[in-house]
Gaussian input, Z-matrix of N, CA and C with variables (Angstrom, degrees):
# hf/3-21g

backbone

0 1
 N
 C     1     B1
 C     2     B2     1     A1
 N     3     B3     2     A2     1     D1
 C     4     B4     3     A3     2     D2
 C     5     B5     4     A4     3     D3
 N     6     B6     5     A5     4     D4
 C     7     B7     6     A6     5     D5
 C     8     B8     7     A7     6     D6
 N     9     B9     8     A8     7     D7
 C    10    B10     9     A9     8     D8
 C    11    B11    10    A10     9     D9
 N    12    B12    11    A11    10    D10
 C    13    B13    12    A12    11    D11
 C    14    B14    13    A13    12    D12
 N    15    B15    14    A14    13    D13
 C    16    B16    15    A15    14    D14
 C    17    B17    16    A16    15    D15
 N    18    B18    17    A17    16    D16
 C    19    B19    18    A18    17    D17
 C    20    B20    19    A19    18    D18
 N    21    B21    20    A20    19    D19
 C    22    B22    21    A21    20    D20
 C    23    B23    22    A22    21    D21
 N    24    B24    23    A23    22    D22
 C    25    B25    24    A24    23    D23
 C    26    B26    25    A25    24    D24
 N    27    B27    26    A26    25    D25
 C    28    B28    27    A27    26    D26
 C    29    B29    28    A28    27    D27
 N    30    B30    29    A29    28    D28
 C    31    B31    30    A30    29    D29
 C    32    B32    31    A31    30    D30
 N    33    B33    32    A32    31    D31
 C    34    B34    33    A33    32    D32
 C    35    B35    34    A34    33    D33
 N    36    B36    35    A35    34    D34
 C    37    B37    36    A36    35    D35
 C    38    B38    37    A37    36    D36
 N    39    B39    38    A38    37    D37
 C    40    B40    39    A39    38    D38
 C    41    B41    40    A40    39    D39
 N    42    B42    41    A41    40    D40
 C    43    B43    42    A42    41    D41
 C    44    B44    43    A43    42    D42
 N    45    B45    44    A44    43    D43
 C    46    B46    45    A45    44    D44
 C    47    B47    46    A46    45    D45
 N    48    B48    47    A47    46    D46
 C    49    B49    48    A48    47    D47
 C    50    B50    49    A49    48    D48
 N    51    B51    50    A50    49    D49
 C    52    B52    51    A51    50    D50
 C    53    B53    52    A52    51    D51
 N    54    B54    53    A53    52    D52
 C    55    B55    54    A54    53    D53
 C    56    B56    55    A55    54    D54
 N    57    B57    56    A56    55    D55
 C    58    B58    57    A57    56    D56
 C    59    B59    58    A58    57    D57
 N    60    B60    59    A59    58    D58
 C    61    B61    60    A60    59    D59
 C    62    B62    61    A61    60    D60
 N    63    B63    62    A62    61    D61
 C    64    B64    63    A63    62    D62
 C    65    B65    64    A64    63    D63
 N    66    B66    65    A65    64    D64
 C    67    B67    66    A66    65    D65
 C    68    B68    67    A67    66    D66
 N    69    B69    68    A68    67    D67
 C    70    B70    69    A69    68    D68
 C    71    B71    70    A70    69    D69
 N    72    B72    71    A71    70    D70
 C    73    B73    72    A72    71    D71
 C    74    B74    73    A73    72    D72
 N    75    B75    74    A74    73    D73
 C    76    B76    75    A75    74    D74
 C    77    B77    76    A76    75    D75
 N    78    B78    77    A77    76    D76
 C    79    B79    78    A78    77    D77
 C    80    B80    79    A79    78    D78
 N    81    B81    80    A80    79    D79
 C    82    B82    81    A81    80    D80
 C    83    B83    82    A82    81    D81
 N    84    B84    83    A83    82    D82
 C    85    B85    84    A84    83    D83
 C    86    B86    85    A85    84    D84
 N    87    B87    86    A86    85    D85
 C    88    B88    87    A87    86    D86
 C    89    B89    88    A88    87    D87
 N    90    B90    89    A89    88    D88
 C    91    B91    90    A90    89    D89
 C    92    B92    91    A91    90    D90
 N    93    B93    92    A92    91    D91
 C    94    B94    93    A93    92    D92
 C    95    B95    94    A94    93    D93
 N    96    B96    95    A95    94    D94
 C    97    B97    96    A96    95    D95
 C    98    B98    97    A97    96    D96
 N    99    B99    98    A98    97    D97
 C   100   B100    99    A99    98    D98
 C   101   B101   100   A100    99    D99
 N   102   B102   101   A101   100   D100
 C   103   B103   102   A102   101   D101
 C   104   B104   103   A103   102   D102
 N   105   B105   104   A104   103   D103
 C   106   B106   105   A105   104   D104
 C   107   B107   106   A106   105   D105
 N   108   B108   107   A107   106   D106
 C   109   B109   108   A108   107   D107
 C   110   B110   109   A109   108   D108
 N   111   B111   110   A110   109   D109
 C   112   B112   111   A111   110   D110
 C   113   B113   112   A112   111   D111
 N   114   B114   113   A113   112   D112
 C   115   B115   114   A114   113   D113
 C   116   B116   115   A115   114   D114
 N   117   B117   116   A116   115   D115
 C   118   B118   117   A117   116   D116
 C   119   B119   118   A118   117   D117
 N   120   B120   119   A119   118   D118
 C   121   B121   120   A120   119   D119
 C   122   B122   121   A121   120   D120
 N   123   B123   122   A122   121   D121
 C   124   B124   123   A123   122   D122
 C   125   B125   124   A124   123   D123
 N   126   B126   125   A125   124   D124
 C   127   B127   126   A126   125   D125
 C   128   B128   127   A127   126   D126
 N   129   B129   128   A128   127   D127
 C   130   B130   129   A129   128   D128
 C   131   B131   130   A130   129   D129
 N   132   B132   131   A131   130   D130
 C   133   B133   132   A132   131   D131
 C   134   B134   133   A133   132   D132
 N   135   B135   134   A134   133   D133
 C   136   B136   135   A135   134   D134
 C   137   B137   136   A136   135   D135
 N   138   B138   137   A137   136   D136
 C   139   B139   138   A138   137   D137
 C   140   B140   139   A139   138   D138
 N   141   B141   140   A140   139   D139
 C   142   B142   141   A141   140   D140
 C   143   B143   142   A142   141   D141
 N   144   B144   143   A143   142   D142
 C   145   B145   144   A144   143   D143
 C   146   B146   145   A145   144   D144
 N   147   B147   146   A146   145   D145
 C   148   B148   147   A147   146   D146
 C   149   B149   148   A148   147   D147
 N   150   B150   149   A149   148   D148
 C   151   B151   150   A150   149   D149
 C   152   B152   151   A151   150   D150
 N   153   B153   152   A152   151   D151
 C   154   B154   153   A153   152   D152
 C   155   B155   154   A154   153   D153
 N   156   B156   155   A155   154   D154
 C   157   B157   156   A156   155   D155
 C   158   B158   157   A157   156   D156
 N   159   B159   158   A158   157   D157
 C   160   B160   159   A159   158   D158
 C   161   B161   160   A160   159   D159
 N   162   B162   161   A161   160   D160
 C   163   B163   162   A162   161   D161
 C   164   B164   163   A163   162   D162
 N   165   B165   164   A164   163   D163
 C   166   B166   165   A165   164   D164
 C   167   B167   166   A166   165   D165
 N   168   B168   167   A167   166   D166
 C   169   B169   168   A168   167   D167
 C   170   B170   169   A169   168   D168
 N   171   B171   170   A170   169   D169
 C   172   B172   171   A171   170   D170
 C   173   B173   172   A172   171   D171
 N   174   B174   173   A173   172   D172
 C   175   B175   174   A174   173   D173
 C   176   B176   175   A175   174   D174
 N   177   B177   176   A176   175   D175
 C   178   B178   177   A177   176   D176
 C   179   B179   178   A178   177   D177
 N   180   B180   179   A179   178   D178
 C   181   B181   180   A180   179   D179
 C   182   B182   181   A181   180   D180
 N   183   B183   182   A182   181   D181
 C   184   B184   183   A183   182   D182
 C   185   B185   184   A184   183   D183
 N   186   B186   185   A185   184   D184
 C   187   B187   186   A186   185   D185
 C   188   B188   187   A187   186   D186
 N   189   B189   188   A188   187   D187
 C   190   B190   189   A189   188   D188
 C   191   B191   190   A190   189   D189
 N   192   B192   191   A191   190   D190
 C   193   B193   192   A192   191   D191
 C   194   B194   193   A193   192   D192
 N   195   B195   194   A194   193   D193
 C   196   B196   195   A195   194   D194
 C   197   B197   196   A196   195   D195
 N   198   B198   197   A197   196   D196
 C   199   B199   198   A198   197   D197
 C   200   B200   199   A199   198   D198
 N   201   B201   200   A200   199   D199
 C   202   B202   201   A201   200   D200
 C   203   B203   202   A202   201   D201
 N   204   B204   203   A203   202   D202
 C   205   B205   204   A204   203   D203
 C   206   B206   205   A205   204   D204
 N   207   B207   206   A206   205   D205
 C   208   B208   207   A207   206   D206
 C   209   B209   208   A208   207   D207
 N   210   B210   209   A209   208   D208
 C   211   B211   210   A210   209   D209
 C   212   B212   211   A211   210   D210
 N   213   B213   212   A212   211   D211
 C   214   B214   213   A213   212   D212
 C   215   B215   214   A214   213   D213
 N   216   B216   215   A215   214   D214
 C   217   B217   216   A216   215   D215
 C   218   B218   217   A217   216   D216
 N   219   B219   218   A218   217   D217
 C   220   B220   219   A219   218   D218
 C   221   B221   220   A220   219   D219

   B1=1.4432
   B2=1.5276
   B3=1.3103
   B4=1.4610
   B5=1.5278
   B6=1.3463
   B7=1.4632
   B8=1.5217
   B9=1.3207
   B10=1.4628
   B11=1.5178
   B12=1.3003
   B13=1.4629
   B14=1.5248
   B15=1.3222
   B16=1.4677
   B17=1.5244
   B18=1.3255
   B19=1.4593
   B20=1.5189
   B21=1.3044
   B22=1.4593
   B23=1.5254
   B24=1.3189
   B25=1.4608
   B26=1.5246
   B27=1.3105
   B28=1.4613
   B29=1.5250
   B30=1.3168
   B31=1.4650
   B32=1.5221
   B33=1.3170
   B34=1.4610
   B35=1.5258
   B36=1.3269
   B37=1.4690
   B38=1.5255
   B39=1.3374
   B40=1.4616
   B41=1.5226
   B42=1.3275
   B43=1.4615
   B44=1.5242
   B45=1.3250
   B46=1.4625
   B47=1.5272
   B48=1.3238
   B49=1.4639
   B50=1.5197
   B51=1.3270
   B52=1.4639
   B53=1.5285
   B54=1.3356
   B55=1.4611
   B56=1.5273
   B57=1.3191
   B58=1.4644
   B59=1.5248
   B60=1.3271
   B61=1.4641
   B62=1.5255
   B63=1.3273
   B64=1.4665
   B65=1.5253
   B66=1.3212
   B67=1.4648
   B68=1.5253
   B69=1.3206
   B70=1.4682
   B71=1.5260
   B72=1.3212
   B73=1.4668
   B74=1.5245
   B75=1.3275
   B76=1.4592
   B77=1.5187
   B78=1.3372
   B79=1.4670
   B80=1.5177
   B81=1.3237
   B82=1.4606
   B83=1.5135
   B84=1.3344
   B85=1.4622
   B86=1.5261
   B87=1.3222
   B88=1.4609
   B89=1.5196
   B90=1.3181
   B91=1.4625
   B92=1.5275
   B93=1.3278
   B94=1.4594
   B95=1.5207
   B96=1.3173
   B97=1.4631
   B98=1.5148
   B99=1.3194
   B100=1.4602
   B101=1.5218
   B102=1.3198
   B103=1.4594
   B104=1.5267
   B105=1.3235
   B106=1.4530
   B107=1.5240
   B108=1.3216
   B109=1.4662
   B110=1.5234
   B111=1.3260
   B112=1.4589
   B113=1.5201
   B114=1.3432
   B115=1.4681
   B116=1.5300
   B117=1.3309
   B118=1.4598
   B119=1.5288
   B120=1.3386
   B121=1.4646
   B122=1.5288
   B123=1.3160
   B124=1.4632
   B125=1.5305
   B126=1.3132
   B127=1.4601
   B128=1.5189
   B129=1.3315
   B130=1.4648
   B131=1.5233
   B132=1.3186
   B133=1.4600
   B134=1.5231
   B135=1.3417
   B136=1.4604
   B137=1.5314
   B138=1.3317
   B139=1.4611
   B140=1.5196
   B141=1.3147
   B142=1.4646
   B143=1.5252
   B144=1.3139
   B145=1.4616
   B146=1.5298
   B147=1.3252
   B148=1.4690
   B149=1.5209
   B150=1.3268
   B151=1.4616
   B152=1.5228
   B153=1.2964
   B154=1.4503
   B155=1.5195
   B156=1.3024
   B157=1.4555
   B158=1.5137
   B159=1.3008
   B160=1.4581
   B161=1.5269
   B162=1.3280
   B163=1.4571
   B164=1.5161
   B165=1.3272
   B166=1.4576
   B167=1.5090
   B168=1.3115
   B169=1.4517
   B170=1.5260
   B171=1.3199
   B172=1.4609
   B173=1.5248
   B174=1.3198
   B175=1.4611
   B176=1.5218
   B177=1.3157
   B178=1.4616
   B179=1.5251
   B180=1.3263
   B181=1.4621
   B182=1.5232
   B183=1.3313
   B184=1.4504
   B185=1.5258
   B186=1.3072
   B187=1.4540
   B188=1.5239
   B189=1.3246
   B190=1.4598
   B191=1.5179
   B192=1.3231
   B193=1.4562
   B194=1.5171
   B195=1.3326
   B196=1.4591
   B197=1.5232
   B198=1.3237
   B199=1.4627
   B200=1.5220
   B201=1.3220
   B202=1.4620
   B203=1.5205
   B204=1.3228
   B205=1.4650
   B206=1.5233
   B207=1.3298
   B208=1.4702
   B209=1.5218
   B210=1.3349
   B211=1.4659
   B212=1.5197
   B213=1.3271
   B214=1.4598
   B215=1.5204
   B216=1.3365
   B217=1.4622
   B218=1.5261
   B219=1.3370
   B220=1.4661
   B221=1.4970
   A1=111.37
   A2=117.34
   A3=119.23
   A4=111.38
   A5=117.22
   A6=120.54
   A7=109.96
   A8=116.65
   A9=120.44
   A10=111.84
   A11=115.88
   A12=119.71
   A13=110.75
   A14=116.76
   A15=120.19
   A16=112.32
   A17=118.08
   A18=121.03
   A19=115.50
   A20=118.68
   A21=120.64
   A22=112.35
   A23=117.91
   A24=120.59
   A25=110.72
   A26=116.80
   A27=120.23
   A28=111.50
   A29=117.03
   A30=120.48
   A31=110.50
   A32=117.79
   A33=119.77
   A34=110.90
   A35=117.47
   A36=120.14
   A37=110.63
   A38=116.86
   A39=120.34
   A40=110.68
   A41=116.79
   A42=120.48
   A43=110.42
   A44=117.20
   A45=121.16
   A46=110.60
   A47=116.75
   A48=121.23
   A49=110.86
   A50=116.75
   A51=120.45
   A52=111.26
   A53=117.22
   A54=120.18
   A55=110.79
   A56=117.09
   A57=120.39
   A58=111.49
   A59=117.21
   A60=120.50
   A61=110.31
   A62=116.71
   A63=120.69
   A64=110.06
   A65=117.47
   A66=121.13
   A67=110.34
   A68=117.51
   A69=120.78
   A70=111.32
   A71=117.18
   A72=120.44
   A73=109.47
   A74=116.38
   A75=120.57
   A76=112.09
   A77=116.93
   A78=120.41
   A79=110.28
   A80=115.77
   A81=120.50
   A82=113.77
   A83=116.97
   A84=119.68
   A85=112.60
   A86=116.55
   A87=120.40
   A88=113.85
   A89=117.66
   A90=122.43
   A91=109.84
   A92=116.10
   A93=119.93
   A94=112.40
   A95=118.07
   A96=120.38
   A97=111.60
   A98=115.81
   A99=121.21
   A100=110.33
   A101=116.23
   A102=120.19
   A103=110.90
   A104=116.78
   A105=120.71
   A106=110.98
   A107=116.56
   A108=120.40
   A109=110.88
   A110=116.36
   A111=120.13
   A112=111.26
   A113=117.71
   A114=119.77
   A115=110.65
   A116=116.53
   A117=120.20
   A118=110.66
   A119=116.18
   A120=120.57
   A121=111.38
   A122=116.56
   A123=120.66
   A124=110.31
   A125=116.78
   A126=120.65
   A127=111.97
   A128=116.06
   A129=119.35
   A130=111.13
   A131=116.49
   A132=120.06
   A133=110.30
   A134=116.70
   A135=120.24
   A136=111.09
   A137=117.08
   A138=119.41
   A139=110.48
   A140=116.10
   A141=119.80
   A142=110.94
   A143=116.25
   A144=120.50
   A145=111.25
   A146=117.04
   A147=123.80
   A148=112.20
   A149=116.44
   A150=120.58
   A151=106.91
   A152=115.55
   A153=121.76
   A154=114.24
   A155=119.61
   A156=120.79
   A157=113.43
   A158=118.51
   A159=121.11
   A160=115.91
   A161=121.77
   A162=119.26
   A163=114.09
   A164=117.57
   A165=119.52
   A166=111.73
   A167=116.47
   A168=121.13
   A169=110.56
   A170=117.67
   A171=121.35
   A172=110.14
   A173=117.76
   A174=121.01
   A175=110.88
   A176=117.35
   A177=121.27
   A178=110.21
   A179=117.00
   A180=120.38
   A181=110.59
   A182=116.56
   A183=120.64
   A184=109.81
   A185=117.35
   A186=121.77
   A187=111.12
   A188=117.74
   A189=121.29
   A190=111.53
   A191=117.32
   A192=120.10
   A193=111.61
   A194=117.27
   A195=119.80
   A196=110.74
   A197=117.02
   A198=120.53
   A199=111.29
   A200=117.87
   A201=121.16
   A202=111.21
   A203=116.82
   A204=120.82
   A205=110.58
   A206=117.18
   A207=120.41
   A208=110.77
   A209=117.23
   A210=120.61
   A211=111.46
   A212=116.79
   A213=120.57
   A214=111.65
   A215=117.27
   A216=121.46
   A217=111.69
   A218=117.44
   A219=119.38
   A220=112.61
   D1=-41.26
   D2=-179.27
   D3=-64.77
   D4=-30.20
   D5=176.44
   D6=-60.55
   D7=-46.30
   D8=179.78
   D9=-62.42
   D10=-43.36
   D11=-179.16
   D12=-62.87
   D13=-41.77
   D14=-178.51
   D15=-71.03
   D16=-34.57
   D17=-170.09
   D18=-107.29
   D19=-6.36
   D20=-175.76
   D21=-61.60
   D22=-45.45
   D23=179.97
   D24=-61.61
   D25=-45.34
   D26=-178.29
   D27=-68.45
   D28=-35.84
   D29=179.25
   D30=-63.94
   D31=-42.51
   D32=-179.65
   D33=-68.15
   D34=-36.73
   D35=177.18
   D36=-65.68
   D37=-41.64
   D38=178.40
   D39=-64.76
   D40=-42.07
   D41=178.68
   D42=-62.63
   D43=-43.38
   D44=178.66
   D45=-60.87
   D46=-42.53
   D47=178.45
   D48=-62.08
   D49=-44.26
   D50=179.92
   D51=-65.10
   D52=-42.43
   D53=177.95
   D54=-59.94
   D55=-43.08
   D56=-179.75
   D57=-66.36
   D58=-34.42
   D59=176.02
   D60=-66.14
   D61=-41.36
   D62=178.47
   D63=-62.59
   D64=-40.27
   D65=178.82
   D66=-62.18
   D67=-43.82
   D68=179.30
   D69=-63.90
   D70=-42.42
   D71=177.94
   D72=-64.76
   D73=-42.06
   D74=178.66
   D75=-60.35
   D76=-40.07
   D77=176.37
   D78=-61.92
   D79=-41.12
   D80=-177.50
   D81=-65.14
   D82=-33.80
   D83=-176.73
   D84=-106.23
   D85=0.33
   D86=177.25
   D87=73.65
   D88=29.27
   D89=-178.67
   D90=-89.46
   D91=80.94
   D92=-175.87
   D93=-66.37
   D94=-34.35
   D95=178.06
   D96=-63.68
   D97=-43.15
   D98=178.20
   D99=-63.74
   D100=-42.73
   D101=-179.97
   D102=-65.79
   D103=-40.08
   D104=179.49
   D105=-60.97
   D106=-46.89
   D107=178.87
   D108=-63.45
   D109=-38.77
   D110=-179.02
   D111=-68.24
   D112=-41.07
   D113=175.61
   D114=-61.38
   D115=-39.46
   D116=177.68
   D117=-62.11
   D118=-47.66
   D119=179.50
   D120=-63.30
   D121=-39.12
   D122=178.07
   D123=-64.29
   D124=-40.07
   D125=176.08
   D126=-61.82
   D127=-40.18
   D128=177.20
   D129=-65.18
   D130=-38.67
   D131=177.36
   D132=-61.86
   D133=-45.98
   D134=179.36
   D135=-62.88
   D136=-39.39
   D137=177.57
   D138=-63.46
   D139=-41.55
   D140=179.25
   D141=-63.59
   D142=-32.37
   D143=178.66
   D144=-84.76
   D145=-1.28
   D146=178.60
   D147=61.31
   D148=35.85
   D149=173.78
   D150=-96.28
   D151=86.84
   D152=-167.92
   D153=-65.05
   D154=-20.56
   D155=-179.71
   D156=-75.55
   D157=-22.78
   D158=-172.81
   D159=-92.98
   D160=-34.56
   D161=-173.64
   D162=-59.01
   D163=-40.73
   D164=-179.25
   D165=-61.68
   D166=-39.29
   D167=179.86
   D168=-63.96
   D169=-47.36
   D170=179.73
   D171=-66.36
   D172=-40.08
   D173=179.62
   D174=-65.93
   D175=-37.30
   D176=178.46
   D177=-64.84
   D178=-42.57
   D179=177.81
   D180=-63.23
   D181=-42.04
   D182=179.90
   D183=-61.53
   D184=-43.23
   D185=179.15
   D186=-63.54
   D187=-41.83
   D188=178.44
   D189=-62.16
   D190=-42.05
   D191=179.33
   D192=-65.80
   D193=-39.02
   D194=177.56
   D195=-63.20
   D196=-43.94
   D197=179.42
   D198=-63.54
   D199=-42.33
   D200=177.66
   D201=-62.65
   D202=-41.81
   D203=-179.72
   D204=-64.94
   D205=-38.76
   D206=178.46
   D207=-65.29
   D208=-41.41
   D209=179.07
   D210=-63.42
   D211=-40.25
   D212=-179.62
   D213=-69.45
   D214=-30.00
   D215=-177.49
   D216=-74.30
   D217=-24.56
   D218=-177.49
   D219=-97.21

């Protein structure tokens, strides 16, 4: 239990950093599906951290990417 208490804050910061790196790489290669999933995961992370201002923003981006990907597929 003490391990979780000591490392939980740092783990969430590291996860957030990794998600943001994936988003930047996804932008660079045009991987909208990857970016959509990453925005969704980032939103879940923010919800878990109870940062209520951020999940809607990440979820909105994820939804936009899904809609764009569907339009391109048809």
